[in-house]
N, C-alpha and C positions, 0 to 999 in steps of 0.2 A: 790351562790345559784343554781349552775348548777346541783348538784346531785339530790336533791329532791325538791318537790314543797312546798313552804311555806303554812302552814295551817291557814286558816282564819275562825273564828267563827263570823257569821253575824246575827244581830237581829235589827229590827226597831220597835218602838212602833207604828206599822202601821198595818192596816187590809188590806191584799192583796185581799180581796173580793171586795173592793171598789176602783173605779178609782179616784185618785187625785194625786197631785204632790208628796206627801210623798210615796205613793205606787209605783209610777214610779221611784222615787229615789232608793227605795230598790231593785227593779228589775235591775236598771241600775248599781248600785254599785256592785251587784253580777256579772253581765256580765263583768264589768271592771276589777274586781279582777281576774276572770278566764282568761281574756285576758292578764293580767299582770303576769300570771303564777302561781296563787294560787289554792290550793284545798280548796273549800268553803263548810262549813257546815252552811246552812241557817235554822234558827229556826223560825217558824211562830208563830205569836201572836194568831191567830184565826184559828179555824177549817176551812178547805177549803169547801166553799159552791158553789163557781164557780171558775174554774181553769183558767180563761182567762188571769190572770197575772202570775199565777204559772206555767202553761204549758210550756211557752218558756224556763223556767229555768230548768225544768226536762230534757230537751234535751241537756243541756250543759254538756260537759265532765268535771268531777271533781267537780260536785255540788251534795251534799247530802242534801236533804230537810227533816227536822225533824218536826214531828207533835206532840207536847207535849201532847195534849189531847188524841189523838188516841193511842199514844205509852205509855201513863201512866207514863210520865217522872217524875211526881211529885204526891205524894199521894193526893187524894181529888180533882183532877182537874175535872171540869165539861166541858160542851161544850161552856162555855162562854170564851171570850177573856182573855188572861193572864193579871192579874194585874201587876204593876211594881214589887212588892216583889216576886210574883210568877215567873216572867220573870227572875229576877236575880238568883233565886234558880235553875230554870231549866238550865240556861246558865252555872252556876257553876257545876251542875251535868254533863252536856254534856262535859264540859271542863275537869272535873276530870277524866272522862273515857278515854279521849284522849286529851292531852294538846295541845292547839292551840298557834301559835306564834303571832297572832294578833287577837284582838277582836273588831270588828267594830260595834258600836252601834249608834243608832239615837234616839234623844229625850232627852231633858234636865233632866226631872224627872228620866227617866231610867238610864241615865249615872251617875247622881248624886248618885242614890242608888247603882249602881255597883261600883262607886269609893269608897263609904263609906264601902261597903262590903269588899273590899280589895283583893278579889280573883284574880283580873285581873291587879293589879298594874304594870305599866310599859308596858303593852300590849294593853291598851285601845287605839283605834283610834276613837275618839269621834266626832260625827257630831251633833252639838247642834242646837236645834230649840227652839223657845220661849226664846231666850236670850235677855237681854236688848240691845237696839240699840240707846240709847241716854243717856247722862251722868246722868240726873235726875233719870233714871230707875236703875242705878247701886247703889242700896241701900246697906248698910253694909251686910244685909243678902244675897243679890244676889252676892255680891263680895266674901263673904266667901264661898258660894256654888260653884261658878265658880273656885275659888282658889283650893278647894278640888278636883274638876274635873281635873283641869290642872295638879296638882301634880301627880295624879294617871295615867294620860294619857301619852302615847308615842307621840301621835299627837292629835292636835285639828284640825279637818277638817273644813275649812272655805269656804263657797261658793264663796265669793268675796274678793277682796283685801281690800275693804272698811270695811268689817266685821272683817277681820284679824287685820287690823291696829287698829280698835276700841277696840277689845278685848285686844290687847297688851298694848294699852294706858291706859286701865282700870284695867287690871289684870296682875300684874308683872309676875306671875307664867306661864302665857300664852306665854311669850316671848321665842323664840327658839323652841316652840312646835307647834305654829300655822302655818299650811301649807294650800295651796290652794287646794280645791277639787270642781271645778265648776260643773254645771250640765253636764250630760253625754248623748250624742245622739248616740245610736247604729245605724248602717247602716239600711237603709230602703229598702224594696222591693216594695215600693209604688211610683208610678210616677204620677206627676200631669200634666194634659193636659193644657198647657198655653193658648190654644184657648178657648174663652168663646162663647158658642152657642148664636146665635142672639135671642133676645126676652126672654132670660132666666132671671128670677129675680136675683138681686144681692144677693149672698149667703154669709151671715156673719156667722162665725163659732166660737163657744166657747166650750172648753173641760176642764173638771176638776170639782172641787167642787162648790156647790152653797152656797154662803155665803154673808152676808150683805156688808162687805167691798170690796168684789170682784165685786160688782155692777151687779150681775147676774139678780136680779129682774128688775133693771132699763133697762138692755139690752133687755128685752122682749117688751119694748115700741118702739124699733127701727123700726120695720116694719111700724107702724103708722106714726112715725115722718118722715121717708123717703118717704112714700106715699104723705105726705104734700109737699114734695120737688119734686114730680113728678117721684119718683124712686120706682119701684116695688122691694121689698126686702123680704128676709126670714132670720130668725135667727135660725141656727141649733145648738142645745145644746146637748153635750155628757157628761154623768156622772150620778151617782146615789147617791152621798153623799150630803145631804142637812143639813146645819148647822142651829142651833138656833141663834136667836138674843136676847141677854139678855136684850136689851133695848126695844124690840118689840116682845111680846109673840105671835103675829099673823104672824110673818115673815115666819116661816117654812110652815104654811098652805098656805099662799099667794104665796110663791115660788113654792110649789108643784102644786098649782092650775094653775099658769101661764104655767107650763109645761104640764098640762093636766093629772097629776098623781092622782088627787083626783076628787071629784064630778064635779067641774066646767070644761068645755072644755078648752083646751089650748088657750092662746091668739092667735088671728089670725096672721098668718105669723111665729109663733114660732113652730118649729118642734123638738121634744125631742126624742133622740135616745137611751135614757137609758144608763146603764153601758155597757162598751165595753172593749175588750182587748186593749192593747196599739196599736197593729197593726190595729185593727178595728177602733179605734179613729182616727188614722192617715189617714186611707183610707177615712173616712168621711170628715176629714179636707181637704184632697187633692181634694175633689169634690167641695170645696167651693171657694170663691173669696177673702175674706178678713178675717183674724183672729181677734178675740177680746181679748184684755188683758188690758182693761181700768178699773182702780180701784179707790176706794175712795181716796181723797187727803191725808187722814191719813197715807196711805201707801207710799206716795211719798218719805218719808225719810228712807224707808226700806233699809237695807244694803244687801239685798238678791235680786237675779235676778230670774224672772219668767221663769221656764223651758218651759212653753207653748210658750212664745215668740220665743225661739230658735227652738222648734219643728215646729212651723209654718214656720220659716225661712228655716229650713231644707227642707221643701216642696216647697220653692219658693213662699210662701204666704206672702203678705203684712200684717202688723199687726197694729191695732189701739191701742195706749197705751198712758199713761201719759208722759208729758215732765218732766224728772228728770235728774239730772247730770249723773246718771248711764246710763240712756237710751240715752242721748246725746253722751256719750262716746262710747256707743255700736253702735249707728246708725248714729251719726252725728247731729249737731245742726239744720241742714236744712232738716232733715227727714220730709216728708210732712204729715204724719198721726198721729202727736201728737194731743191729745185732753184733755181738762180739764173738760168739762161739757157734759151732755147728748146731748145737742144741738150741741156741737162741734163734738161729735162722729158721729151724723147724717150728719153733714156738710162734714167731711173728708171722710166718707163712700161714699157719693155721688161724692166727688171729685175723689175718686179712680177709677171711671168709665173712667176718662181721661187716655188714654193709656200711656202718658208720666209720669203722677203721679204714676200710677200703676207700671210701669217698674222701676222707681227710687226706690220706696219703696221696691219692691220685690228684687231688686239687693242688697239693703242694708241689709235686713234681711237674705238673703242667705249668704252673705259674713260673717255676724256676726256668723251665726250658724256653719260655717266651722271650727271655732276655738274650738268647743266643741265636736268633733267627738270622738268615742269610742277609736280609736287608740291613740289619744292624752291623754285621761284619763289613758289608760293602761301604757303609757310611764311615765306619772307623778307618778303613783302608783309604778312602778318599781323603780324609783329613791328614793322613800320613803322607799321601802322594803330594798334596799341596806344598808340603815342606821339603820334599825330597826330589821332586822332578821339575825341571825348568818349565816355566810358563811358556805356552806355545804361541801366544799372540804378543806382538810388540806394540806398546803404546805409541801414540804419535808424539814426536819430539816437539818441544816448544818452538814457536815461530822465531826464525832468525838464528837458530843455533846451528853449529857445524853439522848437527845430526838430523837436520830437516831439509833434505834435498828438494829443490824446486820442481824437479820433474816427477815427483810423486812416487819415486822408487822407495824401496825399504830403507829406513834410516840406519846409518851405521851406529853401533853401540857407543854410548858415552864411555870414555876411558876414565876409570875411577881408581885412585890410589888411596889406601888407608895407611897412615903412618903413625907409629907410636911404639913405646917400649913395653906396654902392658895392655894387651888387647882382650883380656878375659871378659870384660863387660861388653865389648863390642862384637865378640865372635858370633853371637846369634844373628846380629844384623848383617855381618859379612856373609854368613850362610844364605840369608835372604837375598842379598844383592846378587850373589853368584847365580841364583835361579832366575834372575830377570833377564830376558833376551835383549833389553835395551841398555844393559850395563856390561862392561868388561872390567873385571876387578883384578888389581894387583896389590900386594901388601909390601910396604916398606917397614920391615921389622927392625926397630932400633934395639941395640944390644942392652942399653940402659937408658936412664932418663935423658942423659946428654951425650950418649955414644951411638954413632951410626956410621955406615959406609957412605961417605959423602959422594963418592963417584956414582954409586947406585942411586942415591937420592937425587942427584942431578939428572941422571938418565930418566928416572921416573917423573920428576918435575917437568921435564921436557915432553914426555909422552902424555901426561894426564890432561884430561879436560876438566876434571874435578879432583881436588885433593881434600881428604878429610883427615884432620889431625885429631887423634884420640888423645885427650889431655891437652890443656893449654900450657905446654912446657917448652923445652928447647926445640922440640919438633915444630911447634907452631911458629916459634921465632924464626927458625931456619926457612921454613916454607914460605912465610910471609915476605922473605927477602929474595927467594930464588924461584918462585913459581913463574910460569909463563904469564905474560900480560893478559892473554886472552882466556886463560883458565880461571876456574873459580876455586876459592878456598873456604872450607868450612872448618870451624874449630869447636871441638866438644869439650866444654869446661865443666869439671866436676866440683871439687870443693877446695882441696889444698892449694891449687894453683892461684886462687884469688888472694891468698895471703903470702904469695911468693913474689919474686921480682919479675917473673916471666911475662905476665900480661903487659907490663910497662915496656918490655923490649919488642913486643909484637908490632909490626907495621900495620896498624888497623886499616889503613886505606887500601891495603891489598887483601883484606879479609872480607868475604861477602856475607858471612853469617857466623855468629857465635851462638852455640846451642848450650843452654843450661838445663839442668834436670828438674828444676822447680821454679815457680814464679818468684819465690823469696830470693833465690840466688840469682835469678835474672835481674831483679831490682838491685841487689847488692853489687852485681857486676857493673851495672850502669853507673851506680853511684860512685864506686871505688875507682873505676877506670876512666869515666867520662866518655866512654865510647858512644857513638850515636845509638839512640834507643832502638831505631829500626833495624839495627844489625844484630841485636841480642834477642833471642827467642827462647821459648821453653818447649822442650820435647821430653816427655816422661821417660824414665827408665823402662825397658821392656821386661815383661814377665811371660814365661812359658806356662800359660794356664793349663794347657793340656797335660803337662808333666806334674803340676802341683795339685790339681784337682783329683783327690783320691779319697776313698772312704775312711772315716775316722775309726779308730779302735775304741773298744769299750773303755769307759773311764776318762775319755779325752776332755770332757767338760769340767773336770777338776784339775786339769794339767795346764799350768802356765809355762810359757816358753820364752826364752831370750836367745837370739842369734847374734853372736858377736858381743864380747864385753871388753874389747881392747880397742883404744886406750881408755883411760879412766872417764873420759867424757861420756862414755856409753852408760855409766852410772849403775854398775852392778849393785851398789849399796841401796839405791832406790828400788830396784827390783826386789831386793830382800825386804825392804819396808812394806811393799805391796803384799808379799807372801805372809809376813808376820801379821799384818792387819787381818787378812782373811782367816788365818789359822787360829786367831783368838776365839773365833766362833765356830769354825768348821775345819777339822783337821784332815779332811779329805783332800784339801788343796796341796799340790806339790809344784815345785819349780824345776824345769829342765833347762839347762844352759848348754847350747851348742856353740863352742868357741875354742879357738886356740888359747893358750895360757900367756899371760903378760911376759913371763920370762923367756918366751920363745921369740920375742921381738926386741932386739938390742936397743932400738931407738925409743922404746918404752921403758924397759927395765933399767936403763942407765940413769933415769931421773928418780931422785929420792921420793918426790911427792907421789909418783906413780906407784912405786913399791909400797909406800905407806898406805895408799888407798886400798890396794889388793890385800895387803897383810891384815888390815882391819876387817875387810869384808869376809875373808876366809876364816878369821878368828870368830866372827859372829856366827858363821855357819856351823862351826864346831861347838860353840858354847851356848848359843841361844836355845832354850827349850822348845821354842816355836819353830826353829829352823833345823834343828838336829834331825837327821834322817829324812828331811823333806826337800833337799836340794840335790839334784843329780847333774854332774858335769859330763857332757858327751864331747868326744873329739870333734874338732872342726873337720869339714869334709864336704864333698859335693852331693852327698845323699840327703840333702835338706828335704825334698818332697817326701821321702820315706819317713824321715824323722818327724815331720809335721803331722803324720797320721795320728800320733798320740797326743797332740797338743790342741787344746780347746781355746786358749787365749794367748795371743802373742803380744808381749810387752815392748814398748818403745819408751825408754825413760831417759834418753840422752839429754845432754845440755844443748847440743847443736847438731844438726844434720842438714845435708844438702837435699836429701830425698828420704833416706832410710828405707831400704827395700824390704827389711824384715817384716814389718806389719803388712805390707802389700803381699808378700809371699804367704803370710798367714791367712790373709783374706782369700787368696786364690786357693788355699787348701781347705777353705770353709771353716776356718777358725775366726774368732772375734778379735779385732785389733783393739788394744787399750793403750792410748798414746798420751804421754805427758806433753803438755803444751810447750814444746820447744819452738824457737822462732821459725815461723814459716810453715809449721805443720798444717795449719788450716788452709794453706794454698794447695796442699796435696791431698789431704784426707778430710772427709766430712767431719764437721764439728761433733756429730753424735758419738764419735769414737775418741774424742779428745777430752782430757780432764786436767785440771791445774796442778794436782799434786798426788802423791802415792795414796793418801787416805781416800781421796775421791775415786781414784782408779780402782782401789780395792772395793769400794762401795758399789761401783758400776758392775764389777764382776759378780759380787754377791747377789746383786739384784737379778742376775741371770742364772741362779742356781737351779731353778726348775727346768726340766728338760725342754719343755715346750718354748720357754722364753729364750733359752740358749739356741735352740734350733732356729727360731725366727730371726734372731740377731745374726747368726752366722750365714744364713741365706741372704740377708740384706747386705752383709759385708761382701759376699761373693758377687752380688750384682754390682756393687760399687766399684769393684776392682777390674771390671771388664774393660775400662778405658785404658788400662795399662797392658792389655794383651799384646803379645809380640807382633801379631799381624797388624794391629792398629798402629803401633809405634813404628814398625818397619815401613809401612806405607807413608807415614809422615816424613821419615827420613828420605824415602824415595822421591817425594815431591821436592824436598829441599835440594837434593842432588840435581834434579832436573830444572831447578830454578823456578818452580811453579809457585803461585800464591798459596799461602797457608790455608788449610782446610779447617772448617769449624770443628770443635771437639777438644776435649781435655788433653789429648796426646800432643797437640801442637798449638801453641799460642804465641802470637806476636806481642801481646801486651799482658801484663799480670792480670789475672782474673779476680784477684782478691780472695776473700773467704769462700770456700765451697759450702754451699748451703745444704741443709739436710734435705733428704728426699731423693 
């Protein structure tokens, strides 16, 4: 992306004339995109009546602000705010005039309409509000709506890890697309004076919208409640957006009255500053003593984090807020200003006058805010852009290829066909290839292992410079007999093919490279087929470390995990052996199994020996005192990264594997892999993670029962797995496509490297 700036079209179902969290988000995301290197077109929902939130954006380089009503971007627009259908039409018109590489939208109704419109498919970066945050709220209609959104989106931007995991667990299409985008805190030019003038009333500060569940009306009672406790206090309130309460038609008038906005005078001790720019609101907050972010208990289960808590922390201001798991994780369980009731708020506000209490709270909020700085948001966005926006520079084509013109003009892209019946393992690589300017990619999707549209395959074989056969099956046999003489053919061999007749039917003379996923299977392939050793290479399976690397949940270090127990060679029985060994001495250990069940696969359940294996294993789980209530079976599904948050050790106890991605996924999640020494394991994983049998596997886990030992081991595992990162593996495949020499490194090896040494 070095040559030109990625273009971003940004719109929020937000009125920038009013100060609230959604307006601040729209301002912040624009600033973060610019800092990440984007050229931003910001389309406004409402005509500008006050530019306090818009003015800072006008000064940013690379930001174009579009005013649909003033510009007449859609026939019939009035001075009213855009409706959702109007907004989608305006955005489509702006994008049609100049196509944008990403379209960042906020608001579920808006994003849903844009997804159904189809104009932005694959380019939507969707920030959803008003999404279900509890299982009962995920109705069939809501699930269908969110699935449509997820399928049309390149990314679903989630404010917190909790929201991301909930979406993935509820909506399968969200898996792999849900990424973190926490609140953004631009740098401040406001400094807070830590010294409190003697005799000054305690200043409590609230900024944002006025709404029933935000307890803003209750906050106006605090001056009187603190006076009863002998504390002179003021409540300073900033904002001009007052919501209705559907349960109380008088709420809006009472709220405005308490502020002094209507006929009645303001509540004594309540000082309302009206709407302000973000900088103005921060200056007023900096003049206060304690921030208010106490809300109704109905919001305690929210999966989102209040931006105002972080903004107050950025100023070094303590904050009064509810005790929730999210707030405890952010500020610590011993944070001194948690409150549940209005009386609690008054009590802890009074307690904040104690310098020690104040200092502890301010230190905690300041430290929390530091993680949400603008530069961190920009770095996060840059990492997402690298996977979503085509690279702007084109590598030089290899000497002598069709794509390296002698006159030095720009090379034509290599024409690449990916052919196969099951492309799920290869899909991340296809996405990478499509972002490369030197590649033009088409897919020959076979209906089944041996079923395809031969006319289409012939057309693609004639068109292609390079064909990649995913699986060495009938597709590889067909293309080895029908490819153009001048084109190149790469065959990706996994495991089952080596024990099938298909390799023997491949015309190996027409194959340029066979790619195996481990050195062990590279050696087996050479031995069983007799193919030239130089044609068979190793490229590791790719892992999306960005998706898998997530914070662990409490108790993870006593949770073992197995991913996939079908067929029986995965050896569920040995996993149970490991658990039994551990629980003889420590009953904190549990085993979670994420897998489909054997009876769901006819090709497994039709064999008596397979049925017997599982019947015995399940019988043990029911009858063994050491296993009863200690094994949990979770459905198979794409939400593996979320599931791995609770897993501290990932077991691999198979009889045979070509690669076994499960322990690598565990390592990427910062769990510790514990691997039985199946043939070839040492060519993929370091020997420090490999043991000969379940007893020694259990002993290695027990040796890490102390938190510091487990922490050290899981960080070492995370460092080991970097070689499998999707970026590294994708670049190795890119070199193979271009016919370039192998690069050094574990992702791509021409010869078996033997045992991977420790360290």
